[in-house]
mmCIF file of the N, C-alpha and C atoms, coordinates in Angstrom:
data_MODEL
# 
_entry.id   MODEL 
# 
loop_
_atom_site.group_PDB 
_atom_site.id 
_atom_site.type_symbol 
_atom_site.label_atom_id 
_atom_site.label_alt_id 
_atom_site.label_comp_id 
_atom_site.label_asym_id 
_atom_site.label_entity_id 
_atom_site.label_seq_id 
_atom_site.pdbx_PDB_ins_code 
_atom_site.Cartn_x 
_atom_site.Cartn_y 
_atom_site.Cartn_z 
_atom_site.occupancy 
_atom_site.B_iso_or_equiv 
_atom_site.pdbx_formal_charge 
_atom_site.auth_seq_id 
_atom_site.auth_comp_id 
_atom_site.auth_asym_id 
_atom_site.auth_atom_id 
_atom_site.pdbx_PDB_model_num 
ATOM 1   N N  . MET A 1 1  ? 0.841  -1.174 0.000   1.00 0.00 ? 1  MET A N  1 
ATOM 2   C CA . MET A 1 1  ? 0.000  0.000  0.000   1.00 0.00 ? 1  MET A CA 1 
ATOM 3   C C  . MET A 1 1  ? 0.893  1.246  0.000   1.00 0.00 ? 1  MET A C  1 
ATOM 4   N N  . THR A 1 2  ? 0.561  2.194  -0.823  1.00 0.00 ? 2  THR A N  1 
ATOM 5   C CA . THR A 1 2  ? 1.304  3.437  -0.910  1.00 0.00 ? 2  THR A CA 1 
ATOM 6   C C  . THR A 1 2  ? 0.649  4.479  -0.017  1.00 0.00 ? 2  THR A C  1 
ATOM 7   N N  . GLU A 1 3  ? 1.464  5.202  0.734   1.00 0.00 ? 3  GLU A N  1 
ATOM 8   C CA . GLU A 1 3  ? 0.947  6.256  1.604   1.00 0.00 ? 3  GLU A CA 1 
ATOM 9   C C  . GLU A 1 3  ? 1.334  7.607  1.037   1.00 0.00 ? 3  GLU A C  1 
ATOM 10  N N  . LEU A 1 4  ? 0.432  8.546  1.149   1.00 0.00 ? 4  LEU A N  1 
ATOM 11  C CA . LEU A 1 4  ? 0.726  9.928  0.784   1.00 0.00 ? 4  LEU A CA 1 
ATOM 12  C C  . LEU A 1 4  ? 1.012  10.675 2.074   1.00 0.00 ? 4  LEU A C  1 
ATOM 13  N N  . ILE A 1 5  ? 2.262  11.054 2.262   1.00 0.00 ? 5  ILE A N  1 
ATOM 14  C CA . ILE A 1 5  ? 2.672  11.726 3.482   1.00 0.00 ? 5  ILE A CA 1 
ATOM 15  C C  . ILE A 1 5  ? 2.770  13.223 3.197   1.00 0.00 ? 5  ILE A C  1 
ATOM 16  N N  . PRO A 1 6  ? 2.010  14.040 3.933   1.00 0.00 ? 6  PRO A N  1 
ATOM 17  C CA . PRO A 1 6  ? 2.058  15.486 3.702   1.00 0.00 ? 6  PRO A CA 1 
ATOM 18  C C  . PRO A 1 6  ? 3.449  16.044 3.972   1.00 0.00 ? 6  PRO A C  1 
ATOM 19  N N  . THR A 1 7  ? 3.852  16.981 3.139   1.00 0.00 ? 7  THR A N  1 
ATOM 20  C CA . THR A 1 7  ? 5.123  17.667 3.342   1.00 0.00 ? 7  THR A CA 1 
ATOM 21  C C  . THR A 1 7  ? 4.894  19.158 3.186   1.00 0.00 ? 7  THR A C  1 
ATOM 22  N N  . ALA A 1 8  ? 5.873  19.931 3.519   1.00 0.00 ? 8  ALA A N  1 
ATOM 23  C CA . ALA A 1 8  ? 5.760  21.378 3.416   1.00 0.00 ? 8  ALA A CA 1 
ATOM 24  C C  . ALA A 1 8  ? 6.487  21.843 2.166   1.00 0.00 ? 8  ALA A C  1 
ATOM 25  N N  . VAL A 1 9  ? 5.768  21.972 1.081   1.00 0.00 ? 9  VAL A N  1 
ATOM 26  C CA . VAL A 1 9  ? 6.319  22.558 -0.132  1.00 0.00 ? 9  VAL A CA 1 
ATOM 27  C C  . VAL A 1 9  ? 5.564  23.863 -0.344  1.00 0.00 ? 9  VAL A C  1 
ATOM 28  N N  . HIS A 1 10 ? 6.294  24.944 -0.296  1.00 0.00 ? 10 HIS A N  1 
ATOM 29  C CA . HIS A 1 10 ? 5.694  26.266 -0.375  1.00 0.00 ? 10 HIS A CA 1 
ATOM 30  C C  . HIS A 1 10 ? 6.059  26.904 -1.706  1.00 0.00 ? 10 HIS A C  1 
ATOM 31  N N  . ARG A 1 11 ? 5.055  27.333 -2.438  1.00 0.00 ? 11 ARG A N  1 
ATOM 32  C CA . ARG A 1 11 ? 5.292  28.038 -3.702  1.00 0.00 ? 11 ARG A CA 1 
ATOM 33  C C  . ARG A 1 11 ? 4.891  29.487 -3.508  1.00 0.00 ? 11 ARG A C  1 
ATOM 34  N N  . PRO A 1 12 ? 5.766  30.410 -3.841  1.00 0.00 ? 12 PRO A N  1 
ATOM 35  C CA . PRO A 1 12 ? 5.426  31.815 -3.622  1.00 0.00 ? 12 PRO A CA 1 
ATOM 36  C C  . PRO A 1 12 ? 4.222  32.221 -4.455  1.00 0.00 ? 12 PRO A C  1 
ATOM 37  N N  . THR A 1 13 ? 3.322  32.961 -3.827  1.00 0.00 ? 13 THR A N  1 
ATOM 38  C CA . THR A 1 13 ? 2.115  33.401 -4.527  1.00 0.00 ? 13 THR A CA 1 
ATOM 39  C C  . THR A 1 13 ? 2.042  34.912 -4.649  1.00 0.00 ? 13 THR A C  1 
ATOM 40  N N  . GLY A 1 14 ? 2.962  35.615 -4.003  1.00 0.00 ? 14 GLY A N  1 
ATOM 41  C CA . GLY A 1 14 ? 2.951  37.072 -4.082  1.00 0.00 ? 14 GLY A CA 1 
ATOM 42  C C  . GLY A 1 14 ? 1.949  37.700 -3.133  1.00 0.00 ? 14 GLY A C  1 
ATOM 43  N N  . ILE A 1 15 ? 1.320  36.918 -2.277  1.00 0.00 ? 15 ILE A N  1 
ATOM 44  C CA . ILE A 1 15 ? 0.339  37.438 -1.334  1.00 0.00 ? 15 ILE A CA 1 
ATOM 45  C C  . ILE A 1 15 ? 0.999  37.564 0.029   1.00 0.00 ? 15 ILE A C  1 
ATOM 46  N N  . VAL A 1 16 ? 0.895  38.719 0.633   1.00 0.00 ? 16 VAL A N  1 
ATOM 47  C CA . VAL A 1 16 ? 1.450  38.934 1.968   1.00 0.00 ? 16 VAL A CA 1 
ATOM 48  C C  . VAL A 1 16 ? 0.300  38.822 2.959   1.00 0.00 ? 16 VAL A C  1 
ATOM 49  N N  . PRO A 1 17 ? 0.285  37.776 3.800   1.00 0.00 ? 17 PRO A N  1 
ATOM 50  C CA . PRO A 1 17 ? -0.804 37.632 4.758   1.00 0.00 ? 17 PRO A CA 1 
ATOM 51  C C  . PRO A 1 17 ? -0.745 38.708 5.837   1.00 0.00 ? 17 PRO A C  1 
ATOM 52  N N  . VAL A 1 18 ? -1.890 39.014 6.379   1.00 0.00 ? 18 VAL A N  1 
ATOM 53  C CA . VAL A 1 18 ? -1.984 40.000 7.452   1.00 0.00 ? 18 VAL A CA 1 
ATOM 54  C C  . VAL A 1 18 ? -2.658 39.326 8.633   1.00 0.00 ? 18 VAL A C  1 
ATOM 55  N N  . ASP A 1 19 ? -2.110 39.528 9.837   1.00 0.00 ? 19 ASP A N  1 
ATOM 56  C CA . ASP A 1 19 ? -2.732 38.915 11.009  1.00 0.00 ? 19 ASP A CA 1 
ATOM 57  C C  . ASP A 1 19 ? -3.936 39.750 11.437  1.00 0.00 ? 19 ASP A C  1 
ATOM 58  N N  . PRO A 1 20 ? -4.741 39.259 12.377  1.00 0.00 ? 20 PRO A N  1 
ATOM 59  C CA . PRO A 1 20 ? -5.956 39.981 12.781  1.00 0.00 ? 20 PRO A CA 1 
ATOM 60  C C  . PRO A 1 20 ? -5.700 41.369 13.360  1.00 0.00 ? 20 PRO A C  1 
ATOM 61  N N  . PHE A 1 21 ? -4.473 41.640 13.786  1.00 0.00 ? 21 PHE A N  1 
ATOM 62  C CA . PHE A 1 21 ? -4.171 42.940 14.377  1.00 0.00 ? 21 PHE A CA 1 
ATOM 63  C C  . PHE A 1 21 ? -3.672 43.945 13.349  1.00 0.00 ? 21 PHE A C  1 
ATOM 64  N N  . GLY A 1 22 ? -3.602 43.528 12.084  1.00 0.00 ? 22 GLY A N  1 
ATOM 65  C CA . GLY A 1 22 ? -3.231 44.444 11.018  1.00 0.00 ? 22 GLY A CA 1 
ATOM 66  C C  . GLY A 1 22 ? -1.752 44.540 10.733  1.00 0.00 ? 22 GLY A C  1 
ATOM 67  N N  . THR A 1 23 ? -0.933 43.737 11.379  1.00 0.00 ? 23 THR A N  1 
ATOM 68  C CA . THR A 1 23 ? 0.499  43.784 11.096  1.00 0.00 ? 23 THR A CA 1 
ATOM 69  C C  . THR A 1 23 ? 0.841  42.788 10.000  1.00 0.00 ? 23 THR A C  1 
ATOM 70  N N  . THR A 1 24 ? 1.870  43.084 9.267   1.00 0.00 ? 24 THR A N  1 
ATOM 71  C CA . THR A 1 24 ? 2.291  42.198 8.181   1.00 0.00 ? 24 THR A CA 1 
ATOM 72  C C  . THR A 1 24 ? 3.019  41.001 8.759   1.00 0.00 ? 24 THR A C  1 
ATOM 73  N N  . VAL A 1 25 ? 2.726  39.840 8.214   1.00 0.00 ? 25 VAL A N  1 
ATOM 74  C CA . VAL A 1 25 ? 3.353  38.605 8.656   1.00 0.00 ? 25 VAL A CA 1 
ATOM 75  C C  . VAL A 1 25 ? 4.435  38.231 7.653   1.00 0.00 ? 25 VAL A C  1 
ATOM 76  N N  . ALA A 1 26 ? 5.593  37.838 8.138   1.00 0.00 ? 26 ALA A N  1 
ATOM 77  C CA . ALA A 1 26 ? 6.689  37.451 7.254   1.00 0.00 ? 26 ALA A CA 1 
ATOM 78  C C  . ALA A 1 26 ? 6.357  36.142 6.556   1.00 0.00 ? 26 ALA A C  1 
ATOM 79  N N  . ILE A 1 27 ? 6.613  36.077 5.263   1.00 0.00 ? 27 ILE A N  1 
ATOM 80  C CA . ILE A 1 27 ? 6.405  34.858 4.494   1.00 0.00 ? 27 ILE A CA 1 
ATOM 81  C C  . ILE A 1 27 ? 7.707  34.070 4.521   1.00 0.00 ? 27 ILE A C  1 
ATOM 82  N N  . PRO A 1 28 ? 7.623  32.776 4.829   1.00 0.00 ? 28 PRO A N  1 
ATOM 83  C CA . PRO A 1 28 ? 8.862  31.985 4.821   1.00 0.00 ? 28 PRO A CA 1 
ATOM 84  C C  . PRO A 1 28 ? 9.439  31.902 3.415   1.00 0.00 ? 28 PRO A C  1 
ATOM 85  N N  . ALA A 1 29 ? 10.744 31.782 3.329   1.00 0.00 ? 29 ALA A N  1 
ATOM 86  C CA . ALA A 1 29 ? 11.384 31.630 2.024   1.00 0.00 ? 29 ALA A CA 1 
ATOM 87  C C  . ALA A 1 29 ? 10.876 30.342 1.381   1.00 0.00 ? 29 ALA A C  1 
ATOM 88  N N  . PRO A 1 30 ? 10.536 30.383 0.115   1.00 0.00 ? 30 PRO A N  1 
ATOM 89  C CA . PRO A 1 30 ? 10.018 29.186 -0.523  1.00 0.00 ? 30 PRO A CA 1 
ATOM 90  C C  . PRO A 1 30 ? 11.058 28.082 -0.581  1.00 0.00 ? 30 PRO A C  1 
ATOM 91  N N  . MET A 1 31 ? 10.589 26.860 -0.378  1.00 0.00 ? 31 MET A N  1 
ATOM 92  C CA . MET A 1 31 ? 11.495 25.728 -0.486  1.00 0.00 ? 31 MET A CA 1 
ATOM 93  C C  . MET A 1 31 ? 11.838 25.508 -1.957  1.00 0.00 ? 31 MET A C  1 
ATOM 94  N N  . VAL A 1 32 ? 10.862 25.657 -2.826  1.00 0.00 ? 32 VAL A N  1 
ATOM 95  C CA . VAL A 1 32 ? 11.077 25.585 -4.271  1.00 0.00 ? 32 VAL A CA 1 
ATOM 96  C C  . VAL A 1 32 ? 10.113 26.549 -4.948  1.00 0.00 ? 32 VAL A C  1 
ATOM 97  N N  . ALA A 1 33 ? 10.566 27.219 -5.982  1.00 0.00 ? 33 ALA A N  1 
ATOM 98  C CA . ALA A 1 33 ? 9.708  28.127 -6.739  1.00 0.00 ? 33 ALA A CA 1 
ATOM 99  C C  . ALA A 1 33 ? 9.232  27.459 -8.025  1.00 0.00 ? 33 ALA A C  1 
ATOM 100 N N  . THR A 1 34 ? 9.935  26.414 -8.433  1.00 0.00 ? 34 THR A N  1 
ATOM 101 C CA . THR A 1 34 ? 9.602  25.649 -9.620  1.00 0.00 ? 34 THR A CA 1 
ATOM 102 C C  . THR A 1 34 ? 10.042 24.212 -9.353  1.00 0.00 ? 34 THR A C  1 
ATOM 103 N N  . VAL A 1 35 ? 9.393  23.246 -9.982  1.00 0.00 ? 35 VAL A N  1 
ATOM 104 C CA . VAL A 1 35 ? 9.831  21.865 -9.761  1.00 0.00 ? 35 VAL A CA 1 
ATOM 105 C C  . VAL A 1 35 ? 11.244 21.667 -10.284 1.00 0.00 ? 35 VAL A C  1 
ATOM 106 N N  . GLY A 1 36 ? 11.720 22.550 -11.136 1.00 0.00 ? 36 GLY A N  1 
ATOM 107 C CA . GLY A 1 36 ? 13.092 22.495 -11.619 1.00 0.00 ? 36 GLY A CA 1 
ATOM 108 C C  . GLY A 1 36 ? 14.119 22.749 -10.528 1.00 0.00 ? 36 GLY A C  1 
ATOM 109 N N  . ASP A 1 37 ? 13.667 23.289 -9.369  1.00 0.00 ? 37 ASP A N  1 
ATOM 110 C CA . ASP A 1 37 ? 14.560 23.508 -8.224  1.00 0.00 ? 37 ASP A CA 1 
ATOM 111 C C  . ASP A 1 37 ? 14.771 22.235 -7.408  1.00 0.00 ? 37 ASP A C  1 
ATOM 112 N N  . ILE A 1 38 ? 13.971 21.204 -7.652  1.00 0.00 ? 38 ILE A N  1 
ATOM 113 C CA . ILE A 1 38 ? 14.084 19.946 -6.924  1.00 0.00 ? 38 ILE A CA 1 
ATOM 114 C C  . ILE A 1 38 ? 15.268 19.170 -7.484  1.00 0.00 ? 38 ILE A C  1 
ATOM 115 N N  . ALA A 1 39 ? 16.060 18.598 -6.585  1.00 0.00 ? 39 ALA A N  1 
ATOM 116 C CA . ALA A 1 39 ? 17.249 17.848 -6.998  1.00 0.00 ? 39 ALA A CA 1 
ATOM 117 C C  . ALA A 1 39 ? 16.893 16.779 -8.023  1.00 0.00 ? 39 ALA A C  1 
ATOM 118 N N  . GLY A 1 40 ? 17.637 16.746 -9.115  1.00 0.00 ? 40 GLY A N  1 
ATOM 119 C CA . GLY A 1 40 ? 17.422 15.760 -10.169 1.00 0.00 ? 40 GLY A CA 1 
ATOM 120 C C  . GLY A 1 40 ? 16.404 16.168 -11.214 1.00 0.00 ? 40 GLY A C  1 
ATOM 121 N N  . LEU A 1 41 ? 15.791 17.345 -11.057 1.00 0.00 ? 41 LEU A N  1 
ATOM 122 C CA . LEU A 1 41 ? 14.760 17.789 -12.004 1.00 0.00 ? 41 LEU A CA 1 
ATOM 123 C C  . LEU A 1 41 ? 15.110 19.104 -12.691 1.00 0.00 ? 41 LEU A C  1 
ATOM 124 N N  . ARG A 1 42 ? 16.398 19.399 -12.777 1.00 0.00 ? 42 ARG A N  1 
ATOM 125 C CA . ARG A 1 42 ? 16.811 20.627 -13.467 1.00 0.00 ? 42 ARG A CA 1 
ATOM 126 C C  . ARG A 1 42 ? 16.402 20.520 -14.934 1.00 0.00 ? 42 ARG A C  1 
ATOM 127 N N  . PRO A 1 43 ? 15.719 21.538 -15.469 1.00 0.00 ? 43 PRO A N  1 
ATOM 128 C CA . PRO A 1 43 ? 15.233 21.452 -16.853 1.00 0.00 ? 43 PRO A CA 1 
ATOM 129 C C  . PRO A 1 43 ? 16.355 21.514 -17.886 1.00 0.00 ? 43 PRO A C  1 
ATOM 130 N N  . ARG A 1 44 ? 16.195 20.720 -18.929 1.00 0.00 ? 44 ARG A N  1 
ATOM 131 C CA . ARG A 1 44 ? 17.125 20.720 -20.058 1.00 0.00 ? 44 ARG A CA 1 
ATOM 132 C C  . ARG A 1 44 ? 16.479 21.583 -21.147 1.00 0.00 ? 44 ARG A C  1 
ATOM 133 N N  . ARG A 1 45 ? 17.056 22.726 -21.406 1.00 0.00 ? 45 ARG A N  1 
ATOM 134 C CA . ARG A 1 45 ? 16.497 23.660 -22.393 1.00 0.00 ? 45 ARG A CA 1 
ATOM 135 C C  . ARG A 1 45 ? 17.159 23.503 -23.763 1.00 0.00 ? 45 ARG A C  1 
ATOM 136 N N  . ARG A 1 46 ? 18.442 23.099 -23.776 1.00 0.00 ? 46 ARG A N  1 
ATOM 137 C CA . ARG A 1 46 ? 19.129 22.859 -25.034 1.00 0.00 ? 46 ARG A CA 1 
ATOM 138 C C  . ARG A 1 46 ? 20.171 21.775 -24.823 1.00 0.00 ? 46 ARG A C  1 
ATOM 139 N N  . LYS A 1 47 ? 20.593 21.167 -25.877 1.00 0.00 ? 47 LYS A N  1 
ATOM 140 C CA . LYS A 1 47 ? 21.538 20.060 -25.813 1.00 0.00 ? 47 LYS A CA 1 
ATOM 141 C C  . LYS A 1 47 ? 22.824 20.490 -25.106 1.00 0.00 ? 47 LYS A C  1 
ATOM 142 N N  . GLY A 1 48 ? 23.239 19.672 -24.147 1.00 0.00 ? 48 GLY A N  1 
ATOM 143 C CA . GLY A 1 48 ? 24.487 19.919 -23.454 1.00 0.00 ? 48 GLY A CA 1 
ATOM 144 C C  . GLY A 1 48 ? 24.436 20.953 -22.344 1.00 0.00 ? 48 GLY A C  1 
ATOM 145 N N  . ASP A 1 49 ? 23.242 21.432 -21.946 1.00 0.00 ? 49 ASP A N  1 
ATOM 146 C CA . ASP A 1 49 ? 23.174 22.456 -20.897 1.00 0.00 ? 49 ASP A CA 1 
ATOM 147 C C  . ASP A 1 49 ? 23.192 21.888 -19.475 1.00 0.00 ? 49 ASP A C  1 
ATOM 148 N N  . GLY A 1 50 ? 23.267 20.562 -19.366 1.00 0.00 ? 50 GLY A N  1 
ATOM 149 C CA . GLY A 1 50 ? 23.360 19.940 -18.047 1.00 0.00 ? 50 GLY A CA 1 
ATOM 150 C C  . GLY A 1 50 ? 22.037 19.646 -17.382 1.00 0.00 ? 50 GLY A C  1 
ATOM 151 N N  . GLY A 1 51 ? 20.926 19.952 -18.045 1.00 0.00 ? 51 GLY A N  1 
ATOM 152 C CA . GLY A 1 51 ? 19.615 19.654 -17.473 1.00 0.00 ? 51 GLY A CA 1 
ATOM 153 C C  . GLY A 1 51 ? 19.356 18.163 -17.411 1.00 0.00 ? 51 GLY A C  1 
ATOM 154 N N  . GLU A 1 52 ? 18.492 17.782 -16.469 1.00 0.00 ? 52 GLU A N  1 
ATOM 155 C CA . GLU A 1 52 ? 18.234 16.359 -16.252 1.00 0.00 ? 52 GLU A CA 1 
ATOM 156 C C  . GLU A 1 52 ? 16.908 15.871 -16.819 1.00 0.00 ? 52 GLU A C  1 
ATOM 157 N N  . VAL A 1 53 ? 15.959 16.762 -17.022 1.00 0.00 ? 53 VAL A N  1 
ATOM 158 C CA . VAL A 1 53 ? 14.653 16.392 -17.584 1.00 0.00 ? 53 VAL A CA 1 
ATOM 159 C C  . VAL A 1 53 ? 14.269 17.405 -18.660 1.00 0.00 ? 53 VAL A C  1 
ATOM 160 N N  . PRO A 1 54 ? 13.399 17.019 -19.597 1.00 0.00 ? 54 PRO A N  1 
ATOM 161 C CA . PRO A 1 54 ? 12.980 17.979 -20.622 1.00 0.00 ? 54 PRO A CA 1 
ATOM 162 C C  . PRO A 1 54 ? 12.343 19.234 -20.009 1.00 0.00 ? 54 PRO A C  1 
ATOM 163 N N  . GLY A 1 55 ? 12.754 20.381 -20.493 1.00 0.00 ? 55 GLY A N  1 
ATOM 164 C CA . GLY A 1 55 ? 12.217 21.646 -19.994 1.00 0.00 ? 55 GLY A CA 1 
ATOM 165 C C  . GLY A 1 55 ? 10.715 21.747 -20.141 1.00 0.00 ? 55 GLY A C  1 
ATOM 166 N N  . ALA A 1 56 ? 10.164 21.155 -21.205 1.00 0.00 ? 56 ALA A N  1 
ATOM 167 C CA . ALA A 1 56 ? 8.715  21.200 -21.419 1.00 0.00 ? 56 ALA A CA 1 
ATOM 168 C C  . ALA A 1 56 ? 7.968  20.483 -20.296 1.00 0.00 ? 56 ALA A C  1 
ATOM 169 N N  . ASP A 1 57 ? 8.562  19.414 -19.747 1.00 0.00 ? 57 ASP A N  1 
ATOM 170 C CA . ASP A 1 57 ? 7.917  18.693 -18.645 1.00 0.00 ? 57 ASP A CA 1 
ATOM 171 C C  . ASP A 1 57 ? 7.869  19.569 -17.388 1.00 0.00 ? 57 ASP A C  1 
ATOM 172 N N  . VAL A 1 58 ? 8.947  20.270 -17.111 1.00 0.00 ? 58 VAL A N  1 
ATOM 173 C CA . VAL A 1 58 ? 8.984  21.180 -15.958 1.00 0.00 ? 58 VAL A CA 1 
ATOM 174 C C  . VAL A 1 58 ? 7.958  22.297 -16.161 1.00 0.00 ? 58 VAL A C  1 
ATOM 175 N N  . ASP A 1 59 ? 7.885  22.846 -17.367 1.00 0.00 ? 59 ASP A N  1 
ATOM 176 C CA . ASP A 1 59 ? 6.935  23.921 -17.661 1.00 0.00 ? 59 ASP A CA 1 
ATOM 177 C C  . ASP A 1 59 ? 5.492  23.452 -17.491 1.00 0.00 ? 59 ASP A C  1 
ATOM 178 N N  . THR A 1 60 ? 5.207  22.213 -17.891 1.00 0.00 ? 60 THR A N  1 
ATOM 179 C CA . THR A 1 60 ? 3.848  21.665 -17.772 1.00 0.00 ? 60 THR A CA 1 
ATOM 180 C C  . THR A 1 60 ? 3.436  21.576 -16.311 1.00 0.00 ? 60 THR A C  1 
ATOM 181 N N  . VAL A 1 61 ? 4.325  21.067 -15.465 1.00 0.00 ? 61 VAL A N  1 
ATOM 182 C CA . VAL A 1 61 ? 4.007  20.953 -14.037 1.00 0.00 ? 61 VAL A CA 1 
ATOM 183 C C  . VAL A 1 61 ? 3.888  22.336 -13.415 1.00 0.00 ? 61 VAL A C  1 
ATOM 184 N N  . ASP A 1 62 ? 4.774  23.248 -13.758 1.00 0.00 ? 62 ASP A N  1 
ATOM 185 C CA . ASP A 1 62 ? 4.737  24.592 -13.186 1.00 0.00 ? 62 ASP A CA 1 
ATOM 186 C C  . ASP A 1 62 ? 3.488  25.371 -13.600 1.00 0.00 ? 62 ASP A C  1 
ATOM 187 N N  . ALA A 1 63 ? 2.836  24.971 -14.674 1.00 0.00 ? 63 ALA A N  1 
ATOM 188 C CA . ALA A 1 63 ? 1.625  25.653 -15.134 1.00 0.00 ? 63 ALA A CA 1 
ATOM 189 C C  . ALA A 1 63 ? 0.368  25.197 -14.395 1.00 0.00 ? 63 ALA A C  1 
ATOM 190 N N  . LEU A 1 64 ? 0.492  24.181 -13.549 1.00 0.00 ? 64 LEU A N  1 
ATOM 191 C CA . LEU A 1 64 ? -0.662 23.682 -12.797 1.00 0.00 ? 64 LEU A CA 1 
ATOM 192 C C  . LEU A 1 64 ? -1.149 24.727 -11.799 1.00 0.00 ? 64 LEU A C  1 
ATOM 193 N N  . PRO A 1 65 ? -2.451 24.688 -11.473 1.00 0.00 ? 65 PRO A N  1 
ATOM 194 C CA . PRO A 1 65 ? -2.956 25.569 -10.406 1.00 0.00 ? 65 PRO A CA 1 
ATOM 195 C C  . PRO A 1 65 ? -2.221 25.279 -9.089  1.00 0.00 ? 65 PRO A C  1 
ATOM 196 N N  . HIS A 1 66 ? -2.213 26.240 -8.202  1.00 0.00 ? 66 HIS A N  1 
ATOM 197 C CA . HIS A 1 66 ? -1.411 26.173 -6.975  1.00 0.00 ? 66 HIS A CA 1 
ATOM 198 C C  . HIS A 1 66 ? -1.614 24.884 -6.175  1.00 0.00 ? 66 HIS A C  1 
ATOM 199 N N  . ALA A 1 67 ? -2.849 24.498 -5.910  1.00 0.00 ? 67 ALA A N  1 
ATOM 200 C CA . ALA A 1 67 ? -3.101 23.308 -5.084  1.00 0.00 ? 67 ALA A CA 1 
ATOM 201 C C  . ALA A 1 67 ? -2.560 22.046 -5.745  1.00 0.00 ? 67 ALA A C  1 
ATOM 202 N N  . GLN A 1 68 ? -2.792 21.892 -7.039  1.00 0.00 ? 68 GLN A N  1 
ATOM 203 C CA . GLN A 1 68 ? -2.289 20.721 -7.748  1.00 0.00 ? 68 GLN A CA 1 
ATOM 204 C C  . GLN A 1 68 ? -0.760 20.754 -7.832  1.00 0.00 ? 68 GLN A C  1 
ATOM 205 N N  . TRP A 1 69 ? -0.195 21.944 -8.089  1.00 0.00 ? 69 TRP A N  1 
ATOM 206 C CA . TRP A 1 69 ? 1.264  22.063 -8.155  1.00 0.00 ? 69 TRP A CA 1 
ATOM 207 C C  . TRP A 1 69 ? 1.881  21.637 -6.837  1.00 0.00 ? 69 TRP A C  1 
ATOM 208 N N  . SER A 1 70 ? 1.312  22.070 -5.716  1.00 0.00 ? 70 SER A N  1 
ATOM 209 C CA . SER A 1 70 ? 1.856  21.732 -4.403  1.00 0.00 ? 70 SER A CA 1 
ATOM 210 C C  . SER A 1 70 ? 1.862  20.230 -4.170  1.00 0.00 ? 70 SER A C  1 
ATOM 211 N N  . ALA A 1 71 ? 0.780  19.554 -4.559  1.00 0.00 ? 71 ALA A N  1 
ATOM 212 C CA . ALA A 1 71 ? 0.712  18.104 -4.379  1.00 0.00 ? 71 ALA A CA 1 
ATOM 213 C C  . ALA A 1 71 ? 1.748  17.390 -5.244  1.00 0.00 ? 71 ALA A C  1 
ATOM 214 N N  . VAL A 1 72 ? 1.865  17.803 -6.490  1.00 0.00 ? 72 VAL A N  1 
ATOM 215 C CA . VAL A 1 72 ? 2.830  17.178 -7.397  1.00 0.00 ? 72 VAL A CA 1 
ATOM 216 C C  . VAL A 1 72 ? 4.260  17.462 -6.934  1.00 0.00 ? 72 VAL A C  1 
ATOM 217 N N  . ALA A 1 73 ? 4.537  18.709 -6.536  1.00 0.00 ? 73 ALA A N  1 
ATOM 218 C CA . ALA A 1 73 ? 5.883  19.065 -6.067  1.00 0.00 ? 73 ALA A CA 1 
ATOM 219 C C  . ALA A 1 73 ? 6.248  18.277 -4.815  1.00 0.00 ? 73 ALA A C  1 
ATOM 220 N N  . ALA A 1 74 ? 5.297  18.109 -3.898  1.00 0.00 ? 74 ALA A N  1 
ATOM 221 C CA . ALA A 1 74 ? 5.569  17.324 -2.681  1.00 0.00 ? 74 ALA A CA 1 
ATOM 222 C C  . ALA A 1 74 ? 5.867  15.878 -3.045  1.00 0.00 ? 74 ALA A C  1 
ATOM 223 N N  . TRP A 1 75 ? 5.116  15.318 -3.992  1.00 0.00 ? 75 TRP A N  1 
ATOM 224 C CA . TRP A 1 75 ? 5.320  13.942 -4.420  1.00 0.00 ? 75 TRP A CA 1 
ATOM 225 C C  . TRP A 1 75 ? 6.696  13.786 -5.082  1.00 0.00 ? 75 TRP A C  1 
ATOM 226 N N  . LEU A 1 76 ? 7.050  14.729 -5.946  1.00 0.00 ? 76 LEU A N  1 
ATOM 227 C CA . LEU A 1 76 ? 8.349  14.661 -6.618  1.00 0.00 ? 76 LEU A CA 1 
ATOM 228 C C  . LEU A 1 76 ? 9.498  14.848 -5.623  1.00 0.00 ? 76 LEU A C  1 
ATOM 229 N N  . LYS A 1 77 ? 9.331  15.767 -4.680  1.00 0.00 ? 77 LYS A N  1 
ATOM 230 C CA . LYS A 1 77 ? 10.375 16.019 -3.694  1.00 0.00 ? 77 LYS A CA 1 
ATOM 231 C C  . LYS A 1 77 ? 10.567 14.805 -2.788  1.00 0.00 ? 77 LYS A C  1 
ATOM 232 N N  . ALA A 1 78 ? 9.494  14.094 -2.476  1.00 0.00 ? 78 ALA A N  1 
ATOM 233 C CA . ALA A 1 78 ? 9.586  12.900 -1.617  1.00 0.00 ? 78 ALA A CA 1 
ATOM 234 C C  . ALA A 1 78 ? 10.262 11.745 -2.345  1.00 0.00 ? 78 ALA A C  1 
ATOM 235 N N  . GLY A 1 79 ? 10.189 11.748 -3.682  1.00 0.00 ? 79 GLY A N  1 
ATOM 236 C CA . GLY A 1 79 ? 10.774 10.672 -4.474  1.00 0.00 ? 79 GLY A CA 1 
ATOM 237 C C  . GLY A 1 79 ? 12.216 10.866 -4.594  1.00 0.00 ? 79 GLY A C  1 
# 
């Protein structure tokens, strides 16, 4: 049986949360901004550039809506 274990993968959204008292809350630095930042998934944009996966595959995953991207990124990072 395969288990899905939640992880903390944060993708920057450009939204600064505000607490109930009106002060700005610091946003943690993102663990990854693109799945290409995950070890072993550096995009290959041209022959010989050192990328590990096709750039189009990274672009496809990065184009997913935030919730789906987070789930896929967590799954890839756990692998």
